[in-house]
Chimera marker file (.cmm) of the C-alpha trace (Angstrom):
<marker_set name="trace">
<marker id="1" x="-22.053" y="-59.583" z="23.152" r="1" g="1" b="0" radius="0.5"/>
<marker id="2" x="-23.002" y="-57.290" z="26.128" r="1" g="1" b="0" radius="0.5"/>
<marker id="3" x="-19.570" y="-55.722" z="25.655" r="1" g="1" b="0" radius="0.5"/>
<marker id="4" x="-19.845" y="-55.085" z="22.234" r="1" g="1" b="0" radius="0.5"/>
<marker id="5" x="-23.582" y="-53.064" z="22.558" r="1" g="1" b="0" radius="0.5"/>
<marker id="6" x="-21.839" y="-51.254" z="25.247" r="1" g="1" b="0" radius="0.5"/>
<marker id="7" x="-19.001" y="-49.992" z="22.705" r="1" g="1" b="0" radius="0.5"/>
<marker id="8" x="-21.394" y="-49.218" z="19.780" r="1" g="1" b="0" radius="0.5"/>
<marker id="9" x="-23.477" y="-47.394" z="22.479" r="1" g="1" b="0" radius="0.5"/>
<marker id="10" x="-20.716" y="-45.426" z="22.942" r="1" g="1" b="0" radius="0.5"/>
<marker id="11" x="-19.218" y="-44.579" z="19.783" r="1" g="1" b="0" radius="0.5"/>
<marker id="12" x="-22.425" y="-43.601" z="18.579" r="1" g="1" b="0" radius="0.5"/>
<marker id="13" x="-22.881" y="-41.032" z="21.371" r="1" g="1" b="0" radius="0.5"/>
<marker id="14" x="-19.539" y="-40.005" z="20.776" r="1" g="1" b="0" radius="0.5"/>
<marker id="15" x="-20.180" y="-39.368" z="17.374" r="1" g="1" b="0" radius="0.5"/>
<marker id="16" x="-23.896" y="-37.119" z="18.039" r="1" g="1" b="0" radius="0.5"/>
<marker id="17" x="-21.778" y="-34.841" z="20.731" r="1" g="1" b="0" radius="0.5"/>
<marker id="18" x="-21.252" y="-31.365" z="18.914" r="1" g="1" b="0" radius="0.5"/>
<marker id="19" x="-18.547" y="-29.798" z="21.434" r="1" g="1" b="0" radius="0.5"/>
<marker id="20" x="-15.683" y="-28.590" z="19.844" r="1" g="1" b="0" radius="0.5"/>
<marker id="21" x="-17.482" y="-28.139" z="15.984" r="1" g="1" b="0" radius="0.5"/>
<marker id="22" x="-17.405" y="-24.392" z="16.318" r="1" g="1" b="0" radius="0.5"/>
<marker id="23" x="-13.160" y="-24.541" z="16.851" r="1" g="1" b="0" radius="0.5"/>
<marker id="24" x="-13.305" y="-26.662" z="13.606" r="1" g="1" b="0" radius="0.5"/>
<marker id="25" x="-15.655" y="-24.485" z="11.751" r="1" g="1" b="0" radius="0.5"/>
<marker id="26" x="-13.159" y="-21.305" z="13.083" r="1" g="1" b="0" radius="0.5"/>
<marker id="27" x="-10.167" y="-22.968" z="11.888" r="1" g="1" b="0" radius="0.5"/>
<marker id="28" x="-11.373" y="-23.537" z="8.770" r="1" g="1" b="0" radius="0.5"/>
<marker id="29" x="-13.088" y="-20.329" z="7.918" r="1" g="1" b="0" radius="0.5"/>
<marker id="30" x="-10.390" y="-18.334" z="9.270" r="1" g="1" b="0" radius="0.5"/>
<marker id="31" x="-7.624" y="-18.404" z="6.964" r="1" g="1" b="0" radius="0.5"/>
<marker id="32" x="-10.056" y="-17.703" z="4.199" r="1" g="1" b="0" radius="0.5"/>
<marker id="33" x="-11.181" y="-14.841" z="6.178" r="1" g="1" b="0" radius="0.5"/>
<marker id="34" x="-7.811" y="-13.564" z="6.500" r="1" g="1" b="0" radius="0.5"/>
<marker id="35" x="-6.819" y="-14.025" z="2.865" r="1" g="1" b="0" radius="0.5"/>
<marker id="36" x="-9.932" y="-12.401" z="1.195" r="1" g="1" b="0" radius="0.5"/>
<marker id="37" x="-9.440" y="-9.514" z="3.750" r="1" g="1" b="0" radius="0.5"/>
<marker id="38" x="-5.636" y="-9.312" z="2.669" r="1" g="1" b="0" radius="0.5"/>
<marker id="39" x="-6.786" y="-8.898" z="-0.991" r="1" g="1" b="0" radius="0.5"/>
<marker id="40" x="-9.443" y="-6.507" z="-0.370" r="1" g="1" b="0" radius="0.5"/>
<marker id="41" x="-7.123" y="-4.546" z="1.519" r="1" g="1" b="0" radius="0.5"/>
<marker id="42" x="-4.101" y="-4.474" z="-1.341" r="1" g="1" b="0" radius="0.5"/>
<marker id="43" x="-6.278" y="-4.115" z="-4.141" r="1" g="1" b="0" radius="0.5"/>
<marker id="44" x="-7.658" y="-0.795" z="-2.184" r="1" g="1" b="0" radius="0.5"/>
<marker id="45" x="-4.011" y="0.555" z="-1.809" r="1" g="1" b="0" radius="0.5"/>
<marker id="46" x="-3.339" y="-0.489" z="-5.324" r="1" g="1" b="0" radius="0.5"/>
<marker id="47" x="-6.057" y="1.632" z="-6.816" r="1" g="1" b="0" radius="0.5"/>
<marker id="48" x="-5.070" y="4.576" z="-4.051" r="1" g="1" b="0" radius="0.5"/>
<marker id="49" x="-1.758" y="4.732" z="-5.098" r="1" g="1" b="0" radius="0.5"/>
<marker id="50" x="-2.858" y="4.893" z="-9.032" r="1" g="1" b="0" radius="0.5"/>
<marker id="51" x="-5.453" y="7.322" z="-8.518" r="1" g="1" b="0" radius="0.5"/>
<marker id="52" x="-2.640" y="9.678" z="-6.354" r="1" g="1" b="0" radius="0.5"/>
<marker id="53" x="0.157" y="9.006" z="-9.058" r="1" g="1" b="0" radius="0.5"/>
<marker id="54" x="-2.678" y="10.395" z="-11.606" r="1" g="1" b="0" radius="0.5"/>
<marker id="55" x="-3.385" y="13.443" z="-9.948" r="1" g="1" b="0" radius="0.5"/>
<marker id="56" x="-0.078" y="13.935" z="-9.286" r="1" g="1" b="0" radius="0.5"/>
<marker id="57" x="1.069" y="13.819" z="-12.802" r="1" g="1" b="0" radius="0.5"/>
<marker id="58" x="-1.801" y="16.288" z="-13.654" r="1" g="1" b="0" radius="0.5"/>
<marker id="59" x="-1.163" y="18.797" z="-11.550" r="1" g="1" b="0" radius="0.5"/>
<marker id="60" x="2.666" y="18.599" z="-12.503" r="1" g="1" b="0" radius="0.5"/>
<marker id="61" x="1.378" y="19.182" z="-16.179" r="1" g="1" b="0" radius="0.5"/>
<marker id="62" x="-0.857" y="22.205" z="-15.184" r="1" g="1" b="0" radius="0.5"/>
<marker id="63" x="2.382" y="23.670" z="-12.884" r="1" g="1" b="0" radius="0.5"/>
<marker id="64" x="4.376" y="23.666" z="-15.923" r="1" g="1" b="0" radius="0.5"/>
<marker id="65" x="1.439" y="24.531" z="-18.791" r="1" g="1" b="0" radius="0.5"/>
<marker id="66" x="0.890" y="27.838" z="-16.585" r="1" g="1" b="0" radius="0.5"/>
<marker id="67" x="4.581" y="29.806" z="-17.906" r="1" g="1" b="0" radius="0.5"/>
<marker id="68" x="4.361" y="31.683" z="-20.780" r="1" g="1" b="0" radius="0.5"/>
<marker id="69" x="5.684" y="30.231" z="-24.007" r="1" g="1" b="0" radius="0.5"/>
<marker id="70" x="8.692" y="31.102" z="-24.060" r="1" g="1" b="0" radius="0.5"/>
<marker id="71" x="9.790" y="30.760" z="-20.557" r="1" g="1" b="0" radius="0.5"/>
<marker id="72" x="12.427" y="28.578" z="-19.238" r="1" g="1" b="0" radius="0.5"/>
<marker id="73" x="10.544" y="26.715" z="-16.544" r="1" g="1" b="0" radius="0.5"/>
<marker id="74" x="12.439" y="24.681" z="-14.242" r="1" g="1" b="0" radius="0.5"/>
<marker id="75" x="12.303" y="20.867" z="-14.574" r="1" g="1" b="0" radius="0.5"/>
<marker id="76" x="13.495" y="20.176" z="-11.162" r="1" g="1" b="0" radius="0.5"/>
<marker id="77" x="10.417" y="22.445" z="-9.706" r="1" g="1" b="0" radius="0.5"/>
<marker id="78" x="7.620" y="20.374" z="-11.961" r="1" g="1" b="0" radius="0.5"/>
<marker id="79" x="9.220" y="17.074" z="-10.295" r="1" g="1" b="0" radius="0.5"/>
<marker id="80" x="8.747" y="18.245" z="-6.932" r="1" g="1" b="0" radius="0.5"/>
<marker id="81" x="5.444" y="19.793" z="-7.644" r="1" g="1" b="0" radius="0.5"/>
<marker id="82" x="4.640" y="16.068" z="-8.847" r="1" g="1" b="0" radius="0.5"/>
<marker id="83" x="6.207" y="14.102" z="-5.763" r="1" g="1" b="0" radius="0.5"/>
<marker id="84" x="5.650" y="16.471" z="-3.042" r="1" g="1" b="0" radius="0.5"/>
<marker id="85" x="2.530" y="17.786" z="-3.992" r="1" g="1" b="0" radius="0.5"/>
<marker id="86" x="4.492" y="21.407" z="-3.931" r="1" g="1" b="0" radius="0.5"/>
<marker id="87" x="7.146" y="22.862" z="-5.692" r="1" g="1" b="0" radius="0.5"/>
<marker id="88" x="8.542" y="24.486" z="-2.848" r="1" g="1" b="0" radius="0.5"/>
<marker id="89" x="8.636" y="22.214" z="-0.077" r="1" g="1" b="0" radius="0.5"/>
<marker id="90" x="9.312" y="18.654" z="0.669" r="1" g="1" b="0" radius="0.5"/>
<marker id="91" x="8.413" y="18.291" z="4.219" r="1" g="1" b="0" radius="0.5"/>
<marker id="92" x="5.242" y="16.757" z="4.156" r="1" g="1" b="0" radius="0.5"/>
<marker id="93" x="7.357" y="13.587" z="2.611" r="1" g="1" b="0" radius="0.5"/>
<marker id="94" x="6.300" y="11.875" z="-1.009" r="1" g="1" b="0" radius="0.5"/>
<marker id="95" x="2.828" y="11.532" z="-1.884" r="1" g="1" b="0" radius="0.5"/>
<marker id="96" x="3.904" y="7.751" z="-2.154" r="1" g="1" b="0" radius="0.5"/>
<marker id="97" x="6.194" y="5.830" z="-0.421" r="1" g="1" b="0" radius="0.5"/>
<marker id="98" x="8.909" y="5.270" z="-2.626" r="1" g="1" b="0" radius="0.5"/>
<marker id="99" x="8.008" y="7.755" z="-5.128" r="1" g="1" b="0" radius="0.5"/>
<marker id="100" x="11.543" y="10.504" z="-5.842" r="1" g="1" b="0" radius="0.5"/>
<marker id="101" x="12.089" y="13.077" z="-8.408" r="1" g="1" b="0" radius="0.5"/>
<marker id="102" x="14.081" y="10.300" z="-10.671" r="1" g="1" b="0" radius="0.5"/>
<marker id="103" x="10.696" y="8.987" z="-11.396" r="1" g="1" b="0" radius="0.5"/>
<marker id="104" x="9.051" y="12.049" z="-12.921" r="1" g="1" b="0" radius="0.5"/>
<marker id="105" x="10.388" y="12.674" z="-16.876" r="1" g="1" b="0" radius="0.5"/>
<marker id="106" x="8.897" y="16.117" z="-17.895" r="1" g="1" b="0" radius="0.5"/>
<marker id="107" x="9.312" y="16.949" z="-21.166" r="1" g="1" b="0" radius="0.5"/>
<marker id="108" x="8.605" y="20.157" z="-23.478" r="1" g="1" b="0" radius="0.5"/>
<marker id="109" x="6.401" y="19.920" z="-26.610" r="1" g="1" b="0" radius="0.5"/>
<marker id="110" x="6.486" y="22.256" z="-29.616" r="1" g="1" b="0" radius="0.5"/>
<marker id="111" x="8.311" y="22.957" z="-32.852" r="1" g="1" b="0" radius="0.5"/>
<marker id="112" x="11.724" y="24.369" z="-30.956" r="1" g="1" b="0" radius="0.5"/>
<marker id="113" x="12.977" y="25.097" z="-27.883" r="1" g="1" b="0" radius="0.5"/>
<marker id="114" x="11.385" y="28.440" z="-28.007" r="1" g="1" b="0" radius="0.5"/>
<marker id="115" x="8.619" y="27.383" z="-29.250" r="1" g="1" b="0" radius="0.5"/>
<marker id="116" x="6.414" y="25.448" z="-26.418" r="1" g="1" b="0" radius="0.5"/>
<marker id="117" x="3.105" y="24.261" z="-27.213" r="1" g="1" b="0" radius="0.5"/>
<marker id="118" x="2.403" y="21.735" z="-24.931" r="1" g="1" b="0" radius="0.5"/>
<marker id="119" x="4.189" y="20.068" z="-21.646" r="1" g="1" b="0" radius="0.5"/>
<marker id="120" x="4.456" y="15.978" z="-20.814" r="1" g="1" b="0" radius="0.5"/>
<marker id="121" x="4.682" y="14.862" z="-17.406" r="1" g="1" b="0" radius="0.5"/>
<marker id="122" x="5.654" y="10.953" z="-16.627" r="1" g="1" b="0" radius="0.5"/>
<marker id="123" x="5.932" y="9.189" z="-14.173" r="1" g="1" b="0" radius="0.5"/>
<marker id="124" x="8.340" y="6.364" z="-15.136" r="1" g="1" b="0" radius="0.5"/>
<marker id="125" x="10.145" y="2.937" z="-13.057" r="1" g="1" b="0" radius="0.5"/>
<marker id="126" x="7.704" y="3.422" z="-9.876" r="1" g="1" b="0" radius="0.5"/>
<marker id="127" x="7.363" y="0.020" z="-8.207" r="1" g="1" b="0" radius="0.5"/>
<marker id="128" x="3.735" y="-0.408" z="-6.256" r="1" g="1" b="0" radius="0.5"/>
<marker id="129" x="5.448" y="-2.445" z="-3.115" r="1" g="1" b="0" radius="0.5"/>
<marker id="130" x="2.347" y="-4.441" z="-1.845" r="1" g="1" b="0" radius="0.5"/>
<marker id="131" x="1.992" y="-4.739" z="2.092" r="1" g="1" b="0" radius="0.5"/>
<marker id="132" x="0.551" y="-7.869" z="1.693" r="1" g="1" b="0" radius="0.5"/>
<marker id="133" x="2.226" y="-9.769" z="-1.415" r="1" g="1" b="0" radius="0.5"/>
<marker id="134" x="-0.309" y="-12.611" z="-2.584" r="1" g="1" b="0" radius="0.5"/>
<marker id="135" x="2.273" y="-13.827" z="-4.875" r="1" g="1" b="0" radius="0.5"/>
<marker id="136" x="4.892" y="-14.535" z="-1.995" r="1" g="1" b="0" radius="0.5"/>
<marker id="137" x="2.440" y="-15.926" z="0.303" r="1" g="1" b="0" radius="0.5"/>
<marker id="138" x="0.394" y="-18.658" z="-2.170" r="1" g="1" b="0" radius="0.5"/>
<marker id="139" x="3.835" y="-18.963" z="-3.792" r="1" g="1" b="0" radius="0.5"/>
<marker id="140" x="1.880" y="-18.090" z="-7.325" r="1" g="1" b="0" radius="0.5"/>
<marker id="141" x="4.521" y="-15.436" z="-9.074" r="1" g="1" b="0" radius="0.5"/>
<marker id="142" x="1.187" y="-14.382" z="-11.093" r="1" g="1" b="0" radius="0.5"/>
<marker id="143" x="-0.800" y="-12.967" z="-7.867" r="1" g="1" b="0" radius="0.5"/>
<marker id="144" x="1.783" y="-10.829" z="-7.069" r="1" g="1" b="0" radius="0.5"/>
<marker id="145" x="1.075" y="-7.122" z="-7.270" r="1" g="1" b="0" radius="0.5"/>
<marker id="146" x="4.799" y="-6.075" z="-7.007" r="1" g="1" b="0" radius="0.5"/>
<marker id="147" x="4.353" y="-4.233" z="-10.488" r="1" g="1" b="0" radius="0.5"/>
<marker id="148" x="5.585" y="-1.212" z="-12.479" r="1" g="1" b="0" radius="0.5"/>
<marker id="149" x="3.255" y="1.952" z="-12.267" r="1" g="1" b="0" radius="0.5"/>
<marker id="150" x="3.237" y="4.526" z="-14.868" r="1" g="1" b="0" radius="0.5"/>
<marker id="151" x="1.499" y="7.694" z="-15.159" r="1" g="1" b="0" radius="0.5"/>
<marker id="152" x="1.433" y="10.278" z="-17.918" r="1" g="1" b="0" radius="0.5"/>
<marker id="153" x="-0.472" y="13.722" z="-18.613" r="1" g="1" b="0" radius="0.5"/>
<marker id="154" x="0.255" y="16.168" z="-21.584" r="1" g="1" b="0" radius="0.5"/>
<marker id="155" x="-1.530" y="19.765" z="-20.975" r="1" g="1" b="0" radius="0.5"/>
<marker id="156" x="-1.558" y="22.366" z="-23.952" r="1" g="1" b="0" radius="0.5"/>
<marker id="157" x="0.107" y="25.754" z="-23.079" r="1" g="1" b="0" radius="0.5"/>
<marker id="158" x="-3.008" y="28.235" z="-23.094" r="1" g="1" b="0" radius="0.5"/>
<marker id="159" x="-1.363" y="31.586" z="-23.045" r="1" g="1" b="0" radius="0.5"/>
<marker id="160" x="0.133" y="33.088" z="-25.473" r="1" g="1" b="0" radius="0.5"/>
<marker id="161" x="1.929" y="36.139" z="-22.935" r="1" g="1" b="0" radius="0.5"/>
<marker id="162" x="3.155" y="36.117" z="-19.715" r="1" g="1" b="0" radius="0.5"/>
<marker id="163" x="1.454" y="34.761" z="-17.202" r="1" g="1" b="0" radius="0.5"/>
<marker id="164" x="1.032" y="36.372" z="-13.635" r="1" g="1" b="0" radius="0.5"/>
<marker id="165" x="2.888" y="34.546" z="-11.049" r="1" g="1" b="0" radius="0.5"/>
<link id1="1" id2="2" r="1" g="1" b="0" radius="0.2"/>
<link id1="2" id2="3" r="1" g="1" b="0" radius="0.2"/>
<link id1="3" id2="4" r="1" g="1" b="0" radius="0.2"/>
<link id1="4" id2="5" r="1" g="1" b="0" radius="0.2"/>
<link id1="5" id2="6" r="1" g="1" b="0" radius="0.2"/>
<link id1="6" id2="7" r="1" g="1" b="0" radius="0.2"/>
<link id1="7" id2="8" r="1" g="1" b="0" radius="0.2"/>
<link id1="8" id2="9" r="1" g="1" b="0" radius="0.2"/>
<link id1="9" id2="10" r="1" g="1" b="0" radius="0.2"/>
<link id1="10" id2="11" r="1" g="1" b="0" radius="0.2"/>
<link id1="11" id2="12" r="1" g="1" b="0" radius="0.2"/>
<link id1="12" id2="13" r="1" g="1" b="0" radius="0.2"/>
<link id1="13" id2="14" r="1" g="1" b="0" radius="0.2"/>
<link id1="14" id2="15" r="1" g="1" b="0" radius="0.2"/>
<link id1="15" id2="16" r="1" g="1" b="0" radius="0.2"/>
<link id1="16" id2="17" r="1" g="1" b="0" radius="0.2"/>
<link id1="17" id2="18" r="1" g="1" b="0" radius="0.2"/>
<link id1="18" id2="19" r="1" g="1" b="0" radius="0.2"/>
<link id1="19" id2="20" r="1" g="1" b="0" radius="0.2"/>
<link id1="20" id2="21" r="1" g="1" b="0" radius="0.2"/>
<link id1="21" id2="22" r="1" g="1" b="0" radius="0.2"/>
<link id1="22" id2="23" r="1" g="1" b="0" radius="0.2"/>
<link id1="23" id2="24" r="1" g="1" b="0" radius="0.2"/>
<link id1="24" id2="25" r="1" g="1" b="0" radius="0.2"/>
<link id1="25" id2="26" r="1" g="1" b="0" radius="0.2"/>
<link id1="26" id2="27" r="1" g="1" b="0" radius="0.2"/>
<link id1="27" id2="28" r="1" g="1" b="0" radius="0.2"/>
<link id1="28" id2="29" r="1" g="1" b="0" radius="0.2"/>
<link id1="29" id2="30" r="1" g="1" b="0" radius="0.2"/>
<link id1="30" id2="31" r="1" g="1" b="0" radius="0.2"/>
<link id1="31" id2="32" r="1" g="1" b="0" radius="0.2"/>
<link id1="32" id2="33" r="1" g="1" b="0" radius="0.2"/>
<link id1="33" id2="34" r="1" g="1" b="0" radius="0.2"/>
<link id1="34" id2="35" r="1" g="1" b="0" radius="0.2"/>
<link id1="35" id2="36" r="1" g="1" b="0" radius="0.2"/>
<link id1="36" id2="37" r="1" g="1" b="0" radius="0.2"/>
<link id1="37" id2="38" r="1" g="1" b="0" radius="0.2"/>
<link id1="38" id2="39" r="1" g="1" b="0" radius="0.2"/>
<link id1="39" id2="40" r="1" g="1" b="0" radius="0.2"/>
<link id1="40" id2="41" r="1" g="1" b="0" radius="0.2"/>
<link id1="41" id2="42" r="1" g="1" b="0" radius="0.2"/>
<link id1="42" id2="43" r="1" g="1" b="0" radius="0.2"/>
<link id1="43" id2="44" r="1" g="1" b="0" radius="0.2"/>
<link id1="44" id2="45" r="1" g="1" b="0" radius="0.2"/>
<link id1="45" id2="46" r="1" g="1" b="0" radius="0.2"/>
<link id1="46" id2="47" r="1" g="1" b="0" radius="0.2"/>
<link id1="47" id2="48" r="1" g="1" b="0" radius="0.2"/>
<link id1="48" id2="49" r="1" g="1" b="0" radius="0.2"/>
<link id1="49" id2="50" r="1" g="1" b="0" radius="0.2"/>
<link id1="50" id2="51" r="1" g="1" b="0" radius="0.2"/>
<link id1="51" id2="52" r="1" g="1" b="0" radius="0.2"/>
<link id1="52" id2="53" r="1" g="1" b="0" radius="0.2"/>
<link id1="53" id2="54" r="1" g="1" b="0" radius="0.2"/>
<link id1="54" id2="55" r="1" g="1" b="0" radius="0.2"/>
<link id1="55" id2="56" r="1" g="1" b="0" radius="0.2"/>
<link id1="56" id2="57" r="1" g="1" b="0" radius="0.2"/>
<link id1="57" id2="58" r="1" g="1" b="0" radius="0.2"/>
<link id1="58" id2="59" r="1" g="1" b="0" radius="0.2"/>
<link id1="59" id2="60" r="1" g="1" b="0" radius="0.2"/>
<link id1="60" id2="61" r="1" g="1" b="0" radius="0.2"/>
<link id1="61" id2="62" r="1" g="1" b="0" radius="0.2"/>
<link id1="62" id2="63" r="1" g="1" b="0" radius="0.2"/>
<link id1="63" id2="64" r="1" g="1" b="0" radius="0.2"/>
<link id1="64" id2="65" r="1" g="1" b="0" radius="0.2"/>
<link id1="65" id2="66" r="1" g="1" b="0" radius="0.2"/>
<link id1="66" id2="67" r="1" g="1" b="0" radius="0.2"/>
<link id1="67" id2="68" r="1" g="1" b="0" radius="0.2"/>
<link id1="68" id2="69" r="1" g="1" b="0" radius="0.2"/>
<link id1="69" id2="70" r="1" g="1" b="0" radius="0.2"/>
<link id1="70" id2="71" r="1" g="1" b="0" radius="0.2"/>
<link id1="71" id2="72" r="1" g="1" b="0" radius="0.2"/>
<link id1="72" id2="73" r="1" g="1" b="0" radius="0.2"/>
<link id1="73" id2="74" r="1" g="1" b="0" radius="0.2"/>
<link id1="74" id2="75" r="1" g="1" b="0" radius="0.2"/>
<link id1="75" id2="76" r="1" g="1" b="0" radius="0.2"/>
<link id1="76" id2="77" r="1" g="1" b="0" radius="0.2"/>
<link id1="77" id2="78" r="1" g="1" b="0" radius="0.2"/>
<link id1="78" id2="79" r="1" g="1" b="0" radius="0.2"/>
<link id1="79" id2="80" r="1" g="1" b="0" radius="0.2"/>
<link id1="80" id2="81" r="1" g="1" b="0" radius="0.2"/>
<link id1="81" id2="82" r="1" g="1" b="0" radius="0.2"/>
<link id1="82" id2="83" r="1" g="1" b="0" radius="0.2"/>
<link id1="83" id2="84" r="1" g="1" b="0" radius="0.2"/>
<link id1="84" id2="85" r="1" g="1" b="0" radius="0.2"/>
<link id1="85" id2="86" r="1" g="1" b="0" radius="0.2"/>
<link id1="86" id2="87" r="1" g="1" b="0" radius="0.2"/>
<link id1="87" id2="88" r="1" g="1" b="0" radius="0.2"/>
<link id1="88" id2="89" r="1" g="1" b="0" radius="0.2"/>
<link id1="89" id2="90" r="1" g="1" b="0" radius="0.2"/>
<link id1="90" id2="91" r="1" g="1" b="0" radius="0.2"/>
<link id1="91" id2="92" r="1" g="1" b="0" radius="0.2"/>
<link id1="92" id2="93" r="1" g="1" b="0" radius="0.2"/>
<link id1="93" id2="94" r="1" g="1" b="0" radius="0.2"/>
<link id1="94" id2="95" r="1" g="1" b="0" radius="0.2"/>
<link id1="95" id2="96" r="1" g="1" b="0" radius="0.2"/>
<link id1="96" id2="97" r="1" g="1" b="0" radius="0.2"/>
<link id1="97" id2="98" r="1" g="1" b="0" radius="0.2"/>
<link id1="98" id2="99" r="1" g="1" b="0" radius="0.2"/>
<link id1="99" id2="100" r="1" g="1" b="0" radius="0.2"/>
<link id1="100" id2="101" r="1" g="1" b="0" radius="0.2"/>
<link id1="101" id2="102" r="1" g="1" b="0" radius="0.2"/>
<link id1="102" id2="103" r="1" g="1" b="0" radius="0.2"/>
<link id1="103" id2="104" r="1" g="1" b="0" radius="0.2"/>
<link id1="104" id2="105" r="1" g="1" b="0" radius="0.2"/>
<link id1="105" id2="106" r="1" g="1" b="0" radius="0.2"/>
<link id1="106" id2="107" r="1" g="1" b="0" radius="0.2"/>
<link id1="107" id2="108" r="1" g="1" b="0" radius="0.2"/>
<link id1="108" id2="109" r="1" g="1" b="0" radius="0.2"/>
<link id1="109" id2="110" r="1" g="1" b="0" radius="0.2"/>
<link id1="110" id2="111" r="1" g="1" b="0" radius="0.2"/>
<link id1="111" id2="112" r="1" g="1" b="0" radius="0.2"/>
<link id1="112" id2="113" r="1" g="1" b="0" radius="0.2"/>
<link id1="113" id2="114" r="1" g="1" b="0" radius="0.2"/>
<link id1="114" id2="115" r="1" g="1" b="0" radius="0.2"/>
<link id1="115" id2="116" r="1" g="1" b="0" radius="0.2"/>
<link id1="116" id2="117" r="1" g="1" b="0" radius="0.2"/>
<link id1="117" id2="118" r="1" g="1" b="0" radius="0.2"/>
<link id1="118" id2="119" r="1" g="1" b="0" radius="0.2"/>
<link id1="119" id2="120" r="1" g="1" b="0" radius="0.2"/>
<link id1="120" id2="121" r="1" g="1" b="0" radius="0.2"/>
<link id1="121" id2="122" r="1" g="1" b="0" radius="0.2"/>
<link id1="122" id2="123" r="1" g="1" b="0" radius="0.2"/>
<link id1="123" id2="124" r="1" g="1" b="0" radius="0.2"/>
<link id1="124" id2="125" r="1" g="1" b="0" radius="0.2"/>
<link id1="125" id2="126" r="1" g="1" b="0" radius="0.2"/>
<link id1="126" id2="127" r="1" g="1" b="0" radius="0.2"/>
<link id1="127" id2="128" r="1" g="1" b="0" radius="0.2"/>
<link id1="128" id2="129" r="1" g="1" b="0" radius="0.2"/>
<link id1="129" id2="130" r="1" g="1" b="0" radius="0.2"/>
<link id1="130" id2="131" r="1" g="1" b="0" radius="0.2"/>
<link id1="131" id2="132" r="1" g="1" b="0" radius="0.2"/>
<link id1="132" id2="133" r="1" g="1" b="0" radius="0.2"/>
<link id1="133" id2="134" r="1" g="1" b="0" radius="0.2"/>
<link id1="134" id2="135" r="1" g="1" b="0" radius="0.2"/>
<link id1="135" id2="136" r="1" g="1" b="0" radius="0.2"/>
<link id1="136" id2="137" r="1" g="1" b="0" radius="0.2"/>
<link id1="137" id2="138" r="1" g="1" b="0" radius="0.2"/>
<link id1="138" id2="139" r="1" g="1" b="0" radius="0.2"/>
<link id1="139" id2="140" r="1" g="1" b="0" radius="0.2"/>
<link id1="140" id2="141" r="1" g="1" b="0" radius="0.2"/>
<link id1="141" id2="142" r="1" g="1" b="0" radius="0.2"/>
<link id1="142" id2="143" r="1" g="1" b="0" radius="0.2"/>
<link id1="143" id2="144" r="1" g="1" b="0" radius="0.2"/>
<link id1="144" id2="145" r="1" g="1" b="0" radius="0.2"/>
<link id1="145" id2="146" r="1" g="1" b="0" radius="0.2"/>
<link id1="146" id2="147" r="1" g="1" b="0" radius="0.2"/>
<link id1="147" id2="148" r="1" g="1" b="0" radius="0.2"/>
<link id1="148" id2="149" r="1" g="1" b="0" radius="0.2"/>
<link id1="149" id2="150" r="1" g="1" b="0" radius="0.2"/>
<link id1="150" id2="151" r="1" g="1" b="0" radius="0.2"/>
<link id1="151" id2="152" r="1" g="1" b="0" radius="0.2"/>
<link id1="152" id2="153" r="1" g="1" b="0" radius="0.2"/>
<link id1="153" id2="154" r="1" g="1" b="0" radius="0.2"/>
<link id1="154" id2="155" r="1" g="1" b="0" radius="0.2"/>
<link id1="155" id2="156" r="1" g="1" b="0" radius="0.2"/>
<link id1="156" id2="157" r="1" g="1" b="0" radius="0.2"/>
<link id1="157" id2="158" r="1" g="1" b="0" radius="0.2"/>
<link id1="158" id2="159" r="1" g="1" b="0" radius="0.2"/>
<link id1="159" id2="160" r="1" g="1" b="0" radius="0.2"/>
<link id1="160" id2="161" r="1" g="1" b="0" radius="0.2"/>
<link id1="161" id2="162" r="1" g="1" b="0" radius="0.2"/>
<link id1="162" id2="163" r="1" g="1" b="0" radius="0.2"/>
<link id1="163" id2="164" r="1" g="1" b="0" radius="0.2"/>
<link id1="164" id2="165" r="1" g="1" b="0" radius="0.2"/>
</marker_set>
């Protein structure tokens, strides 16, 4: 009977101890914190990339639309403007990783080839590459952000005569 009392007392003392509980709490909270941080970072990168692509096609359409109505402005020049932010140099690299001039489509819109009313610049087949692919990490493909991103902008020709460059 004395041994039973001693054993029960030891069990109660063991259960009342709190040493090591912080480590258990950390082991539970750390993976959740990591997933939330990764998700916030990835969504931020995604929206930054979308914003950069949208701004790039606007700049490209603005660049292409500033030429005179019947000018033979070049598609490669506008494509470089969209991808690199500058039509004369590729030194800085693309504005977003993986974007190439083959992703840029430039269309002249008008009643005929000699009369251009507007210019449409599009980014097509650009695949966003996430740093933390939540779909692969969790095994749920619907959470993956590895998706196609497309952007488009149309600018009207505002000038009837030649434009000083």
